[in-house]
N, C-alpha and C positions, 0 to 999 in steps of 0.2 A: 710512064714518064717520059716527057720529051728528051731527046738524045743532049747530052750536056758534055763539057770539056772534062768534069769531073763528077764522081758520085757526091763526094763531100769535099768543100774548101773549110779549113780552120783558119780563120784570122786571129793571129796571136800565138806564137811558139814558147810561151811560159809553161809553168807546171801544169795547170789545167789543160791547155791546148795539147800539149804532147802527150799526157796521159789519155785523153780523148782518142788520140790517132792510134796509141798503141793498142788501145782496149777495141776501138773499130776493127783494126788490123786483125788482131785475135779472134774477135767473134765472126769476122767475114772470111777467115782462114787466107787473109792475105787478098782475097778477091776485090774488095773497095778500092776504087780510084781515089785517092786522098791526097789532097795538096794543103800543106801547111805553109801559109804566107806569114813570114816573120820579118820585122822592120830590122833586125840586128844583123850583123854580118855572120856568116857562117862560122867564125872562129869564135864568136861570142853569143851563142843562142840563150835564150831566155832572157836576156838583159832587160831589166825593167825599167831603169832611168839611165841618165847619162852618169849618174853617180855609182852605176853597178845593179847588182841583184839583190838590192834592199830588201831585207826581210828578219824577222825574228829567227828563223833557221829552224825552229823545233817543230816536231811532230811526235804523234804518238806511236808506239809499236802495234797498236792495235789497227791503226789505218793501214800501215806497211803490210801486215797480215793480210787485211783485206785485199790488197792489191794482188799480192802474191797467189792468194787464194782463188781470185776471179778471173785473172789475166795471166797468171805465171810470171809476172815480174818481181824479181827479188833484188833489192838493193843492198850494196856493201860497200866496202872502202873503195875508191875515195870519195865517192858521193855522199856517204855516210860518215861524217867526220868524228863523232863523240856520242857514246851511250849515255844515258841518265836513268836514275831509277825512279824518278818522279818529280813532282813540282812543290816547293814549298812556298805558301802565299804567307807573308808576314803582315801583321798590323801596323798602322803608322808608328805606333810607339816601340815597335820592333820586339815587345813583351809577348805577343802570341804568334804562333805559327801554325799552321794547318796543312797537312800533306794532301795535295790532290792530285790526280791522275796516276798513272801507272808508269811503266817504263817506255821509254822513247829515244829519240836520237837527234842530234843536231846535224843538220844538213851542211853541205858546203855548196851553196847554192849557185856558185861559178861552175863549179862542176857537173853538179846533177843535171843540168840541161844536156850537156854532152852525151851524158849516158842515155838519156830520155831520147834524144834524136836517135841514137843508135837503136833503141829499142822500136822507135817507130819505123826507122828504114827496114828493118828486119821483116817486117808485115807489110811491106810494099808502099810506105808513105814517101810521096815526093815533096821536095822542098824548094820554096822562091824564098832566098834571104836576101835581106836590104830592100825588101818592099813593104809599102805600107798599104794596107786596105782602107780605102777613104771613104767609100760609099756602097751601099746594097744595090744591087740590080734587082728589079721586080717586074713581073708580068703577071696580068690575070690573078693577082690577089697572092701570089707567091714570090718568095725572095728566089731568085735564078743565078745568083753568083755576086760578084765584087769588081769594082774598078778601084784602081789607085795609082801609085807611083813606084818606080824602081829606085834604086839608090841614085841612079844617074838623071833622075828626073823624067825619064820617058815614062809614057802612061802604060798601063796594063789593064785589061780586063779578062775576067775568066768566069765561065759558068758551070754551076753545079747544081745538083738536085738538092742538095741542103748545104747551108752555110751555118757554121758553128761560130758565135763571138766569144773569142778567150782574150779579147783586147784590153780588159782591166775595167776597173770601176767607172771611169769617165768615158766609156766607150761612145765613139761617134756613131758606131753602127746601130748600136740600141737606141740611141736618143734620136736618130733620123730614119728610124724603121718606117718606111711608107706605105706598109700594106696595115689592113685592120687586123688587130690582135688585142690580145687581154695583157701583153706584156707592160708592167711599168716601165717608162722611158728615163725618169728623173728621179734621184735620191734627195731627200732633204738633207740639207747642209748640217743639221745637228745629228744625223746618222753617219756622219764620219769624223774621222779622228785624224790627226796630224801624227805620225810616229816618224822617229829617228833612232839610229844606232851606230855605234862604232865596233869594229872587229879589231881587238887589239891582244897583243901580247904583253905581258908585265911580268914585274918581280913581286913576289909575294911580301907584304908588310904584315899585318896584324893578323893573327890566326882567330878569324870571327867568320863563323859558318852562316850567320846571318846575312853576310854581304859577298860571300863567295863560297860555293861548295862545288868541287869538280865532279860529284857524283849526283848532283840534283840542280835543276832550273829553280831560280828564286826569282818571286814576284814581288814588289814593295807596293802596298796600298798606301797612298798619301796624297790628300787632295791639296798639298802645298807644292810638293815636289812635282806631281803628275795630275794636275786638275781634270778632272773628269775622265781619267784613265788609271793607268798603272805603270810603273819603271820595271825592268827586268835585268836581271844578271844571269846569263844563260852560259855555263861553260862549254868551251870547244877543245878542252884538254885541261892540263892541271896547270898551266900557266897562259891560256889563252881564252877570250871571252867574247861572247856577244853581248853587249850592255847598252841599253837605250831606254827610251819611255815614249808612250804616247799620251796625247791630251786632247781634249774636246776644245776648240777655239773659243765657244763662249764661254766654258767654264774657265779657261785661263784669262781671259778677257775679266771676268769678275773678280778672279782672285787678285789678279794685278790692280784693279780698282780698290779692293779692300785693303791691301797692305801697301799701295802706293808705290809699286813695283812697275818694271818697264820689261819683264822676262818675255822672252819668246822660245820657241822650242829648242833652238839651238842652245842658247845659254842655259836652259834648264838641264839639257844633256851633258853639257860640259862641266856644270857644277855637281851634278849627280857622279859623274866619273871622278872629279877631283876630291870630293866627299868620301869615297870608299877606302875605307882603311886596309884594305887587303891589296888593292890594284895600285902597286908602287910603279913608277919610271914607267907608264904605259906607252907603247909605241904601236904603230900601225904596222903589220906584217908586211914583209918584203917578197915572201915567196910567191911563185908565179900563180899558185893556186887562189890567192887572195888579193893579188895585185888588181887596182880599179874597183875593189869591192869593200874597202874598209872602212868608208864614212858614206851615210846617204839617209835621206828623208823621203817619206812617202805617205801618201793619203790611203786609208784603209775604211771601208764601210762597215759599219757595226750595228746593223739591224737584221731582221731575219732576211733569208735569201729572197729573190724575187718571188712573187706568189705565183706567177705563171712564166715558165722558162721556154716556152715553145710558141711558134707561130707556123704558118704554111712554109715550109723550106727553110726553116731558121730555128736556131736554138742557142742558149746562152749557158755559159759554164764557168766557174772560177768567180774573180772579182766582178767580171763583167754581170754576173746574176747576183751580185752581193753577198756571196757565200761565206765569207769569213764569219767565225762564231762572235756573235755581239758581246759576249761577257768578256772575252779575251783578244780579239781580233786575228785570232789563229787563222790562216788561210790555206796552208798546206793539206790538213787532213780533209777539209771539206772539198778541195781540188781533187784529191785522190777519189773520194767517193763521188763525187758529180762526174768527173772525167769517166770513171770506170763505168759507171750506170748509163751514161750518155753514149760511150761507145758501142755498148750491146744494144741499146734501142735503135740506134742509126743503124746497124748491121740488120737487124729484123725489119726494119721500114724498108732498106733497099731491096732485101730478099722478097718483101711482099709487093714491091713497085708502088709504094706509097709513101710520099713524103709530106703528106697534110698535117695540120695541127692534130687531128684526132690521132693519126699513127703515131706521133711523136709524144703524145700525152702520158704515155707511160714512164717516160722519164721523169715528168713533175711528180706522179703517183710513187714511184720506185724510191726516188731521193727523198721524199717526204717520209716515207715509211722506214727508209734505212737510216737517214741521218739527220733530216731537216726538221721532224717534228717538234723538238724542244726549244728550236730557234726562237719563235715568238716569245715564249716564256723567258727566254734568256734575255730577249730585247728589254722585257718589262724589268727583270731585275737589274739589268745595266742601267736603264731609266732611273730606277729607284736609288742605286748606290750613288748616281750623280748628285742627289740631292742631300746626302748625309754628310756630316761632318767627321772629322779624324777622330775627334773623342766619341762619337757613335761608333764607327767602325771599330776602334779600341774595343769599346764596351761589348759589342756584339758579337765579335769574333771569340773574346772570352768568357761570355755568359749565354749566347744564344745559339752558337754554331756547335752541333753535336757531330760524333763519329758517323750517325747515320746520316747527317746532311752532307758531310764529306763523301761518303760512299757514293750517295745520289748524284752529286756533281761529277764525281768519277766515272759514272755510269752514263753520263750525259742527260740527267734527269734532275728537276728541279728541285732542290733542298725543301724539307717541311718545316723546319725551323720550330720544333715543337716544344723547345725550351722557351720559346715567348709567347706560348699559350697561358692562359688562367686555368688550365685543367688540373694542374700539379699544385697545391697549396705551399709547397716547400721551395716553389719559384716565385711566388707573387711578389716579393720585395724587389727581387731582380727585373720582373716585367714592370713594376709600378715605378722603378727609377727611371727607366728609358721607355716609357709608356708610347710614345709617339715613334720610336724606333721599333717597338714590339708589334705595334700596330700595321707599320708600314711592311714588315717582313711578314706578317700574317695575309696581308692584302695579297703580295705578290704570290704566296702559296696557293690562295683560293684561285686567283687569276690565272695562274700556271696551269691548274688542273682543267681549267676551262679552255684555255689555248690549245693544250697538247690534246683533249678530247676533239676540238675543232680540226686540228691538223691531222690527227688519225682519220678522220672522216672525209679527207680530201676526197673531192669527186673522180670517179673513174674516168669520166668523160667530159670535153668541154662544155656539154650542156647543162651540167650542175655547177659550173664554177660561178658566175655571178651571184646565185643565192649563197654558196660558201663564202665568197669574198665578203659579201655584206656582214655575215655573222662574225669573221674575223675583224673587219674593220670597227665596227659596233665596239667590240672589247678594247681593241688597241687605243681607239680615240679617247676613250675613258682613262686611261693609263696616261696618255700624253697630258690631259688636262689634271690629272691628281698629282703627277710627278713633275711639276714644274721645278727646273733647278733653282736652288738657292745660293747666296753668297756664301763661298767657305768660311769658315772660321775655326 
């Protein structure tokens, strides 16, 4: 490799970027010369928007165990604020609840980056705070560094053997990548949801576990409250909560037209908080650990991750790679898996003296095999759920969702919905009563199996990518046509 200022420059010091830095340092035994460029000041690392560290804050114990096992990083207090036993998903009528996921935690997203900066520094990472990476440098078909501006407006330029883009879903680095690559640069607006939340302390009103439970995260499915998305009540203590919702813009527009309303994301969130009978006299916390982070909105990608995340001297991770899980927009766990794997692959590439697309390709393969293989199928399930009505969701959760389906979702697999089949005569009346719903669920099962098989056959080298991509695109384009969103009712 040509001599560079750094081995790796990571643009973006959020969750994904900082975990990548820690993993790279761990696997290189501190030998990698790594620079993290973060637009935030050193006192506020990882801040996502001017509104703070906006996030749902929840992640699984499974992902944290993976981090500890693979790079020796173990989180605790104060970055982990509250443990939960699982996630309850409620039907729109609140009459059916299903327990998904296992144990997990609520992060304090303001404090967590401080710990993550420490982890990265312990393995030799340098930081340039208050600077924004605006453009990639390139030479002879390779990314060779970044240019941008510091907080005082002065320009900077730094070279590296690899640049990691961890700048978020609307990344200008990815969008203006100027070398030949197989990376998708733009995301369809239909694959983005608007989300927003409050962090609040409150006094307890009614004792109603379907609206707040200190031991469980709660998700409410409701096409009227959260069109094309869902609403959540995540406990951060006995009298503290992360509460908010996400909506598809097109679904919200259809819902407003149908009911002759003019709601936007913020009015929906405010009404959702006001209608919660448990949360009385809510107030935004005044403690330093929450100040500047109690209210915020942000955009989240909800499609499968980018089908190719590497190019010569370049890699994507986190929201920039569209990693949040399509079915629930959760981004912390994918960032943990993605950053951990990418750091290891980068260390191997540096050791081998090769940062080309083929040398970095193992990142694509290992992420797909470890965490990414079901995401295309969850994208299909998400598209289907955006076409169904509240009454169909009520019926489906009550009659078609089995314990096996729940276990499958918990294990990051697609549910089989065997109760929606004609194979059991005892279930025929249930199926016939909602025949279109049953057929839709069965279709997603069959399509899921095909997509998982395709993803588990992800090519081991760039040469097989185009043929693989054609197979995937053919299957997904069919679902886009089949699951055109309907007006809510």
